[in-house]
KEMARTI-281289 format. One record per atom (N, C-alpha, C): residue number from 1; residue in one letter; atom name; y, x, z. Coordinates in steps of 0.02 Angstrom, whole numbers, plus 50000, padded with zeros to 5 digits. Example, Ala and Ser with C-alpha at 12.3 -4.5 7.8 and 13.67 -1.06 7.14 Angstrom:
BEGIN
site n=1, res=A, atom=N, py=49716, px=50660, pz=50390
site n=1, res=A, atom=CA, py=49775, px=50615, pz=50390
site n=1, res=A, atom=C, py=49835, px=50660, pz=50390
site n=2, res=S, atom=N, py=49888, px=50642, pz=50354
site n=2, res=S, atom=CA, py=49947, px=50684, pz=50357
site n=2, res=S, atom=C, py=50002, px=50645, pz=50394
//
This chain:
BEGIN
site n=1, res=M, atom=N, py=57692, px=47502, pz=49861
site n=1, res=M, atom=CA, py=57636, px=47487, pz=49902
site n=1, res=M, atom=C, py=57603, px=47552, pz=49924
site n=2, res=Q, atom=N, py=57591, px=47559, pz=49988
site n=2, res=Q, atom=CA, py=57562, px=47620, pz=50016
site n=2, res=Q, atom=C, py=57486, px=47617, pz=50009
site n=3, res=E, atom=N, py=57457, px=47674, pz=49985
site n=3, res=E, atom=CA, py=57385, px=47677, pz=49976
site n=3, res=E, atom=C, py=57350, px=47688, pz=50043
site n=4, res=Q, atom=N, py=57298, px=47650, pz=50055
site n=4, res=Q, atom=CA, py=57260, px=47656, pz=50117
site n=4, res=Q, atom=C, py=57214, px=47717, pz=50114
site n=5, res=A, atom=N, py=57207, px=47749, pz=50171
site n=5, res=A, atom=CA, py=57160, px=47805, pz=50176
site n=5, res=A, atom=C, py=57089, px=47776, pz=50170
site n=6, res=P, atom=N, py=57046, px=47812, pz=50135
site n=6, res=P, atom=CA, py=56978, px=47787, pz=50128
site n=6, res=P, atom=C, py=56942, px=47785, pz=50195
site n=7, res=L, atom=N, py=56893, px=47743, pz=50199
site n=7, res=L, atom=CA, py=56853, px=47740, pz=50259
site n=7, res=L, atom=C, py=56823, px=47809, pz=50273
site n=8, res=P, atom=N, py=56817, px=47827, pz=50337
site n=8, res=P, atom=CA, py=56789, px=47894, pz=50353
site n=8, res=P, atom=C, py=56722, px=47907, pz=50320
site n=9, res=E, atom=N, py=56678, px=47858, pz=50320
site n=9, res=E, atom=CA, py=56612, px=47868, pz=50289
site n=9, res=E, atom=C, py=56618, px=47879, pz=50214
site n=10, res=L, atom=N, py=56663, px=47841, pz=50182
site n=10, res=L, atom=CA, py=56674, px=47849, pz=50111
site n=10, res=L, atom=C, py=56699, px=47920, pz=50096
site n=11, res=Q, atom=N, py=56746, px=47944, pz=50135
site n=11, res=Q, atom=CA, py=56772, px=48011, pz=50125
site n=11, res=Q, atom=C, py=56718, px=48064, pz=50135
site n=12, res=K, atom=N, py=56676, px=48054, pz=50185
site n=12, res=K, atom=CA, py=56622, px=48101, pz=50198
site n=12, res=K, atom=C, py=56573, px=48103, pz=50138
site n=13, res=L, atom=N, py=56557, px=48044, pz=50112
site n=13, res=L, atom=CA, py=56513, px=48041, pz=50053
site n=13, res=L, atom=C, py=56546, px=48074, pz=49992
site n=14, res=R, atom=N, py=56610, px=48062, pz=49983
site n=14, res=R, atom=CA, py=56645, px=48093, pz=49926
site n=14, res=R, atom=C, py=56647, px=48169, pz=49934
site n=15, res=D, atom=N, py=56656, px=48193, pz=49994
site n=15, res=D, atom=CA, py=56655, px=48265, pz=50006
site n=15, res=D, atom=C, py=56587, px=48294, pz=49988
site n=16, res=S, atom=N, py=56534, px=48259, pz=50007
site n=16, res=S, atom=CA, py=56466, px=48282, pz=49991
site n=16, res=S, atom=C, py=56456, px=48282, pz=49915
site n=17, res=I, atom=N, py=56479, px=48230, pz=49882
site n=17, res=I, atom=CA, py=56473, px=48227, pz=49809
site n=17, res=I, atom=C, py=56510, px=48285, pz=49776
site n=18, res=D, atom=N, py=56570, px=48300, pz=49801
site n=18, res=D, atom=CA, py=56608, px=48356, pz=49773
site n=18, res=D, atom=C, py=56570, px=48422, pz=49783
site n=19, res=N, atom=N, py=56540, px=48432, pz=49840
site n=19, res=N, atom=CA, py=56501, px=48492, pz=49853
site n=19, res=N, atom=C, py=56440, px=48496, pz=49807
site n=20, res=I, atom=N, py=56406, px=48440, pz=49798
site n=20, res=I, atom=CA, py=56348, px=48439, pz=49754
site n=20, res=I, atom=C, py=56369, px=48454, pz=49682
site n=21, res=D, atom=N, py=56425, px=48424, pz=49660
site n=21, res=D, atom=CA, py=56449, px=48437, pz=49592
site n=21, res=D, atom=C, py=56464, px=48512, pz=49583
site n=22, res=A, atom=N, py=56494, px=48543, pz=49633
site n=22, res=A, atom=CA, py=56508, px=48615, pz=49628
site n=22, res=A, atom=C, py=56444, px=48655, pz=49623
site n=23, res=A, atom=N, py=56393, px=48636, pz=49663
site n=23, res=A, atom=CA, py=56329, px=48671, pz=49660
site n=23, res=A, atom=C, py=56296, px=48662, pz=49592
site n=24, res=I, atom=N, py=56300, px=48602, pz=49564
site n=24, res=I, atom=CA, py=56271, px=48589, pz=49498
site n=24, res=I, atom=C, py=56304, px=48634, pz=49445
site n=25, res=I, atom=N, py=56370, px=48640, pz=49447
site n=25, res=I, atom=CA, py=56406, px=48682, pz=49399
site n=25, res=I, atom=C, py=56383, px=48755, pz=49405
site n=26, res=H, atom=N, py=56377, px=48779, pz=49466
site n=26, res=H, atom=CA, py=56355, px=48849, pz=49476
site n=26, res=H, atom=C, py=56283, px=48858, pz=49452
site n=27, res=M, atom=N, py=56241, px=48809, pz=49464
site n=27, res=M, atom=CA, py=56171, px=48814, pz=49441
site n=27, res=M, atom=C, py=56166, px=48811, pz=49365
site n=28, res=L, atom=N, py=56207, px=48767, pz=49335
site n=28, res=L, atom=CA, py=56207, px=48765, pz=49261
site n=28, res=L, atom=C, py=56232, px=48830, pz=49231
site n=29, res=A, atom=N, py=56282, px=48860, pz=49262
site n=29, res=A, atom=CA, py=56307, px=48925, pz=49238
site n=29, res=A, atom=C, py=56252, px=48977, pz=49241
site n=30, res=E, atom=N, py=56215, px=48979, pz=49295
site n=30, res=E, atom=CA, py=56160, px=49027, pz=49302
site n=30, res=E, atom=C, py=56105, px=49012, pz=49250
site n=31, res=R, atom=N, py=56090, px=48948, pz=49240
site n=31, res=R, atom=CA, py=56040, px=48929, pz=49190
site n=31, res=R, atom=C, py=56061, px=48953, pz=49121
site n=32, res=F, atom=N, py=56125, px=48943, pz=49104
site n=32, res=F, atom=CA, py=56148, px=48964, pz=49038
site n=32, res=F, atom=C, py=56151, px=49039, pz=49031
site n=33, res=R, atom=N, py=56164, px=49076, pz=49085
site n=33, res=R, atom=CA, py=56160, px=49149, pz=49080
site n=33, res=R, atom=C, py=56089, px=49170, pz=49061
site n=34, res=C, atom=N, py=56039, px=49138, pz=49089
site n=34, res=C, atom=CA, py=55969, px=49153, pz=49072
site n=34, res=C, atom=C, py=55954, px=49134, pz=49000
site n=35, res=T, atom=N, py=55975, px=49075, pz=48980
site n=35, res=T, atom=CA, py=55960, px=49053, pz=48911
site n=35, res=T, atom=C, py=55998, px=49094, pz=48859
site n=36, res=Q, atom=N, py=56056, px=49120, pz=48878
site n=36, res=Q, atom=CA, py=56091, px=49164, pz=48831
site n=36, res=Q, atom=C, py=56051, px=49227, pz=48819
site n=37, res=R, atom=N, py=56021, px=49254, pz=48870
site n=37, res=R, atom=CA, py=55979, px=49314, pz=48862
site n=37, res=R, atom=C, py=55917, px=49296, pz=48820
site n=38, res=V, atom=N, py=55889, px=49237, pz=48831
site n=38, res=V, atom=CA, py=55833, px=49214, pz=48790
site n=38, res=V, atom=C, py=55855, px=49211, pz=48717
site n=39, res=G, atom=N, py=55915, px=49185, pz=48704
site n=39, res=G, atom=CA, py=55940, px=49182, pz=48635
site n=39, res=G, atom=C, py=55945, px=49250, pz=48602
site n=40, res=V, atom=N, py=55968, px=49299, pz=48640
site n=40, res=V, atom=CA, py=55973, px=49367, pz=48614
site n=40, res=V, atom=C, py=55903, px=49394, pz=48598
site n=41, res=L, atom=N, py=55856, px=49385, pz=48644
site n=41, res=L, atom=CA, py=55788, px=49409, pz=48632
site n=41, res=L, atom=C, py=55757, px=49375, pz=48571
site n=42, res=K, atom=N, py=55768, px=49309, pz=48565
site n=42, res=K, atom=CA, py=55740, px=49273, pz=48507
site n=42, res=K, atom=C, py=55771, px=49300, pz=48442
site n=43, res=A, atom=N, py=55836, px=49311, pz=48443
site n=43, res=A, atom=CA, py=55869, px=49337, pz=48383
site n=43, res=A, atom=C, py=55844, px=49407, pz=48365
site n=44, res=E, atom=N, py=55837, px=49449, pz=48416
site n=44, res=E, atom=CA, py=55814, px=49518, pz=48404
site n=44, res=E, atom=C, py=55743, px=49521, pz=48377
site n=45, res=H, atom=N, py=55702, px=49472, pz=48394
site n=45, res=H, atom=CA, py=55632, px=49472, pz=48374
site n=45, res=H, atom=C, py=55617, px=49419, pz=48321
site n=46, res=A, atom=N, py=55670, px=49393, pz=48290
site n=46, res=A, atom=CA, py=55664, px=49344, pz=48236
site n=46, res=A, atom=C, py=55621, px=49283, pz=48255
site n=47, res=L, atom=N, py=55630, px=49260, pz=48317
site n=47, res=L, atom=CA, py=55596, px=49200, pz=48339
site n=47, res=L, atom=C, py=55640, px=49139, pz=48326
site n=48, res=P, atom=N, py=55610, px=49081, pz=48315
site n=48, res=P, atom=CA, py=55651, px=49022, pz=48302
site n=48, res=P, atom=C, py=55692, px=49002, pz=48364
site n=49, res=P, atom=N, py=55752, px=48973, pz=48353
site n=49, res=P, atom=CA, py=55794, px=48954, pz=48409
site n=49, res=P, atom=C, py=55765, px=48899, pz=48453
site n=50, res=A, atom=N, py=55723, px=48857, pz=48424
site n=50, res=A, atom=CA, py=55693, px=48801, pz=48461
site n=50, res=A, atom=C, py=55619, px=48814, pz=48471
site n=51, res=D, atom=N, py=55593, px=48787, pz=48526
site n=51, res=D, atom=CA, py=55521, px=48792, pz=48541
site n=51, res=D, atom=C, py=55498, px=48722, pz=48561
site n=52, res=P, atom=N, py=55482, px=48680, pz=48511
site n=52, res=P, atom=CA, py=55464, px=48610, pz=48525
site n=52, res=P, atom=C, py=55408, px=48601, pz=48575
site n=53, res=A, atom=N, py=55358, px=48646, pz=48574
site n=53, res=A, atom=CA, py=55302, px=48639, pz=48621
site n=53, res=A, atom=C, py=55327, px=48650, pz=48693
site n=54, res=R, atom=N, py=55368, px=48701, pz=48703
site n=54, res=R, atom=CA, py=55396, px=48713, pz=48770
site n=54, res=R, atom=C, py=55441, px=48654, pz=48791
site n=55, res=E, atom=N, py=55481, px=48631, pz=48744
site n=55, res=E, atom=CA, py=55525, px=48574, pz=48760
site n=55, res=E, atom=C, py=55485, px=48513, pz=48783
site n=56, res=A, atom=N, py=55430, px=48500, pz=48749
site n=56, res=A, atom=CA, py=55387, px=48443, pz=48768
site n=56, res=A, atom=C, py=55359, px=48452, pz=48838
site n=57, res=R, atom=N, py=55337, px=48514, pz=48854
site n=57, res=R, atom=CA, py=55312, px=48528, pz=48921
site n=57, res=R, atom=C, py=55367, px=48519, pz=48973
site n=58, res=Q, atom=N, py=55427, px=48541, pz=48957
site n=58, res=Q, atom=CA, py=55483, px=48534, pz=49003
site n=58, res=Q, atom=C, py=55502, px=48461, pz=49015
site n=59, res=V, atom=N, py=55500, px=48421, pz=48962
site n=59, res=V, atom=CA, py=55515, px=48350, pz=48969
site n=59, res=V, atom=C, py=55464, px=48318, pz=49017
site n=60, res=A, atom=N, py=55401, px=48332, pz=49005
site n=60, res=A, atom=CA, py=55349, px=48303, pz=49049
site n=60, res=A, atom=C, py=55359, px=48327, pz=49121
site n=61, res=R, atom=N, py=55373, px=48391, pz=49129
site n=61, res=R, atom=CA, py=55383, px=48419, pz=49196
site n=61, res=R, atom=C, py=55443, px=48388, pz=49232
site n=62, res=L, atom=N, py=55499, px=48382, pz=49196
site n=62, res=L, atom=CA, py=55559, px=48353, pz=49228
site n=62, res=L, atom=C, py=55551, px=48279, pz=49241
site n=63, res=R, atom=N, py=55515, px=48244, pz=49198
site n=63, res=R, atom=CA, py=55503, px=48173, pz=49212
site n=63, res=R, atom=C, py=55462, px=48165, pz=49275
site n=64, res=E, atom=N, py=55412, px=48208, pz=49284
site n=64, res=E, atom=CA, py=55371, px=48205, pz=49345
site n=64, res=E, atom=C, py=55413, px=48223, pz=49406
site n=65, res=L, atom=N, py=55454, px=48275, pz=49401
site n=65, res=L, atom=CA, py=55498, px=48293, pz=49456
site n=65, res=L, atom=C, py=55545, px=48236, pz=49473
site n=66, res=A, atom=N, py=55571, px=48203, pz=49422
site n=66, res=A, atom=CA, py=55617, px=48147, pz=49433
site n=66, res=A, atom=C, py=55582, px=48091, pz=49471
site n=67, res=L, atom=N, py=55522, px=48075, pz=49451
site n=67, res=L, atom=CA, py=55485, px=48022, pz=49486
site n=67, res=L, atom=C, py=55476, px=48041, pz=49560
site n=68, res=T, atom=N, py=55457, px=48103, pz=49573
site n=68, res=T, atom=CA, py=55447, px=48125, pz=49641
site n=68, res=T, atom=C, py=55512, px=48121, pz=49681
site n=69, res=A, atom=N, py=55568, px=48137, pz=49648
site n=69, res=A, atom=CA, py=55633, px=48137, pz=49681
site n=69, res=A, atom=C, py=55665, px=48067, pz=49682
site n=70, res=K, atom=N, py=55631, px=48018, pz=49655
site n=70, res=K, atom=CA, py=55657, px=47949, pz=49651
site n=70, res=K, atom=C, py=55720, px=47946, pz=49608
site n=71, res=L, atom=N, py=55718, px=47983, pz=49553
site n=71, res=L, atom=CA, py=55772, px=47983, pz=49503
site n=71, res=L, atom=C, py=55743, px=47953, pz=49439
site n=72, res=D, atom=N, py=55782, px=47915, pz=49403
site n=72, res=D, atom=CA, py=55760, px=47885, pz=49341
site n=72, res=D, atom=C, py=55737, px=47940, pz=49293
site n=73, res=P, atom=N, py=55672, px=47939, pz=49274
site n=73, res=P, atom=CA, py=55648, px=47991, pz=49229
site n=73, res=P, atom=C, py=55681, px=47991, pz=49160
site n=74, res=D, atom=N, py=55704, px=47932, pz=49137
site n=74, res=D, atom=CA, py=55741, px=47930, pz=49074
site n=74, res=D, atom=C, py=55806, px=47968, pz=49080
site n=75, res=F, atom=N, py=55839, px=47962, pz=49136
site n=75, res=F, atom=CA, py=55901, px=48000, pz=49148
site n=75, res=F, atom=C, py=55886, px=48075, pz=49146
site n=76, res=A, atom=N, py=55833, px=48096, pz=49180
site n=76, res=A, atom=CA, py=55815, px=48167, pz=49182
site n=76, res=A, atom=C, py=55800, px=48192, pz=49111
site n=77, res=E, atom=N, py=55766, px=48151, pz=49071
site n=77, res=E, atom=CA, py=55751, px=48171, pz=49002
site n=77, res=E, atom=C, py=55814, px=48177, pz=48960
site n=78, res=K, atom=N, py=55861, px=48130, pz=48969
site n=78, res=K, atom=CA, py=55924, px=48133, pz=48932
site n=78, res=K, atom=C, py=55964, px=48196, pz=48952
site n=79, res=Y, atom=N, py=55963, px=48211, pz=49016
site n=79, res=Y, atom=CA, py=55997, px=48272, pz=49040
site n=79, res=Y, atom=C, py=55967, px=48333, pz=49006
site n=80, res=L, atom=N, py=55900, px=48338, pz=49007
site n=80, res=L, atom=CA, py=55868, px=48396, pz=48976
site n=80, res=L, atom=C, py=55882, px=48399, pz=48902
site n=81, res=A, atom=N, py=55881, px=48343, pz=48868
site n=81, res=A, atom=CA, py=55895, px=48342, pz=48796
site n=81, res=A, atom=C, py=55965, px=48369, pz=48781
site n=82, res=F, atom=N, py=56013, px=48350, pz=48822
site n=82, res=F, atom=CA, py=56081, px=48375, pz=48813
site n=82, res=F, atom=C, py=56084, px=48451, pz=48823
site n=83, res=V, atom=N, py=56052, px=48474, pz=48876
site n=83, res=V, atom=CA, py=56052, px=48546, pz=48891
site n=83, res=V, atom=C, py=56017, px=48585, pz=48836
site n=84, res=V, atom=N, py=55960, px=48560, pz=48814
site n=84, res=V, atom=CA, py=55921, px=48595, pz=48762
site n=84, res=V, atom=C, py=55961, px=48597, pz=48697
site n=85, res=R, atom=N, py=55996, px=48544, pz=48679
site n=85, res=R, atom=CA, py=56037, px=48545, pz=48618
site n=85, res=R, atom=C, py=56089, px=48600, pz=48622
site n=86, res=E, atom=N, py=56121, px=48607, pz=48680
site n=86, res=E, atom=CA, py=56172, px=48660, pz=48689
site n=86, res=E, atom=C, py=56140, px=48730, pz=48685
site n=87, res=V, atom=N, py=56082, px=48737, pz=48715
site n=87, res=V, atom=CA, py=56047, px=48802, pz=48714
site n=87, res=V, atom=C, py=56028, px=48820, pz=48642
site n=88, res=I, atom=N, py=56000, px=48773, pz=48605
site n=88, res=I, atom=CA, py=55980, px=48786, pz=48535
site n=88, res=I, atom=C, py=56042, px=48803, pz=48493
site n=89, res=R, atom=N, py=56096, px=48767, pz=48505
site n=89, res=R, atom=CA, py=56158, px=48782, pz=48468
site n=89, res=R, atom=C, py=56179, px=48855, pz=48481
site n=90, res=Y, atom=N, py=56174, px=48877, pz=48543
site n=90, res=Y, atom=CA, py=56191, px=48945, pz=48560
site n=90, res=Y, atom=C, py=56142, px=48994, pz=48528
site n=91, res=H, atom=N, py=56078, px=48979, pz=48530
site n=91, res=H, atom=CA, py=56028, px=49023, pz=48500
site n=91, res=H, atom=C, py=56039, px=49030, pz=48425
site n=92, res=E, atom=N, py=56056, px=48975, pz=48392
site n=92, res=E, atom=CA, py=56070, px=48978, pz=48320
site n=92, res=E, atom=C, py=56131, px=49022, pz=48306
site n=93, res=A, atom=N, py=56183, px=49014, pz=48346
site n=93, res=A, atom=CA, py=56243, px=49055, pz=48337
site n=93, res=A, atom=C, py=56228, px=49128, pz=48349
site n=94, res=T, atom=N, py=56188, px=49142, pz=48400
site n=94, res=T, atom=CA, py=56170, px=49212, pz=48415
site n=94, res=T, atom=C, py=56131, px=49243, pz=48357
site n=95, res=A, atom=N, py=56085, px=49205, pz=48329
site n=95, res=A, atom=CA, py=56046, px=49230, pz=48272
site n=95, res=A, atom=C, py=56091, px=49243, pz=48212
site n=96, res=R, atom=N, py=56139, px=49198, pz=48199
site n=96, res=R, atom=CA, py=56185, px=49209, pz=48144
site n=96, res=R, atom=C, py=56227, px=49272, pz=48154
site n=97, res=E, atom=N, py=56252, px=49280, pz=48215
site n=97, res=E, atom=CA, py=56294, px=49338, pz=48231
site n=97, res=E, atom=C, py=56255, px=49403, pz=48222
site n=98, res=L, atom=N, py=56193, px=49404, pz=48246
site n=98, res=L, atom=CA, py=56152, px=49464, pz=48238
site n=98, res=L, atom=C, py=56138, px=49478, pz=48165
site n=99, res=A, atom=N, py=56123, px=49426, pz=48126
site n=99, res=A, atom=CA, py=56109, px=49435, pz=48055
site n=99, res=A, atom=C, py=56171, px=49462, pz=48019
site n=100, res=E, atom=N, py=56230, px=49438, pz=48038
site n=100, res=E, atom=CA, py=56292, px=49463, pz=48006
site n=100, res=E, atom=C, py=56305, px=49536, pz=48024
site n=101, res=R, atom=N, py=56290, px=49555, pz=48085
site n=101, res=R, atom=CA, py=56302, px=49625, pz=48106
site n=101, res=R, atom=C, py=56254, px=49673, pz=48073
site n=102, res=T, atom=N, py=56194, px=49650, pz=48059
site n=102, res=T, atom=CA, py=56143, px=49694, pz=48030
site n=102, res=T, atom=C, py=56140, px=49690, pz=47954
site n=103, res=A, atom=N, py=56181, px=49646, pz=47925
site n=103, res=A, atom=CA, py=56180, px=49638, pz=47851
site n=103, res=A, atom=C, py=56221, px=49692, pz=47817
//
């Protein structure tokens, strides 16, 4: 059975989605480059890997942005929670590595 070509509008939307996904990946990479530097600074100054007060402010901020953008704020919060978990994991690893090098 021969596969039908997608409708032109469907293909156009898929192309846009692919471009948006690529932009998201590049933006996440840039975000993680920044948070990696934050992890190094925290480790060098013996600061804790997590900052619950900042995280709470970020959750409130992203929920508000989501509402403005007509995006489900619960989804935005889940996204942030996932990202923050990864960042904290990196900060903890960075602190361990620094402690091992200076021990």
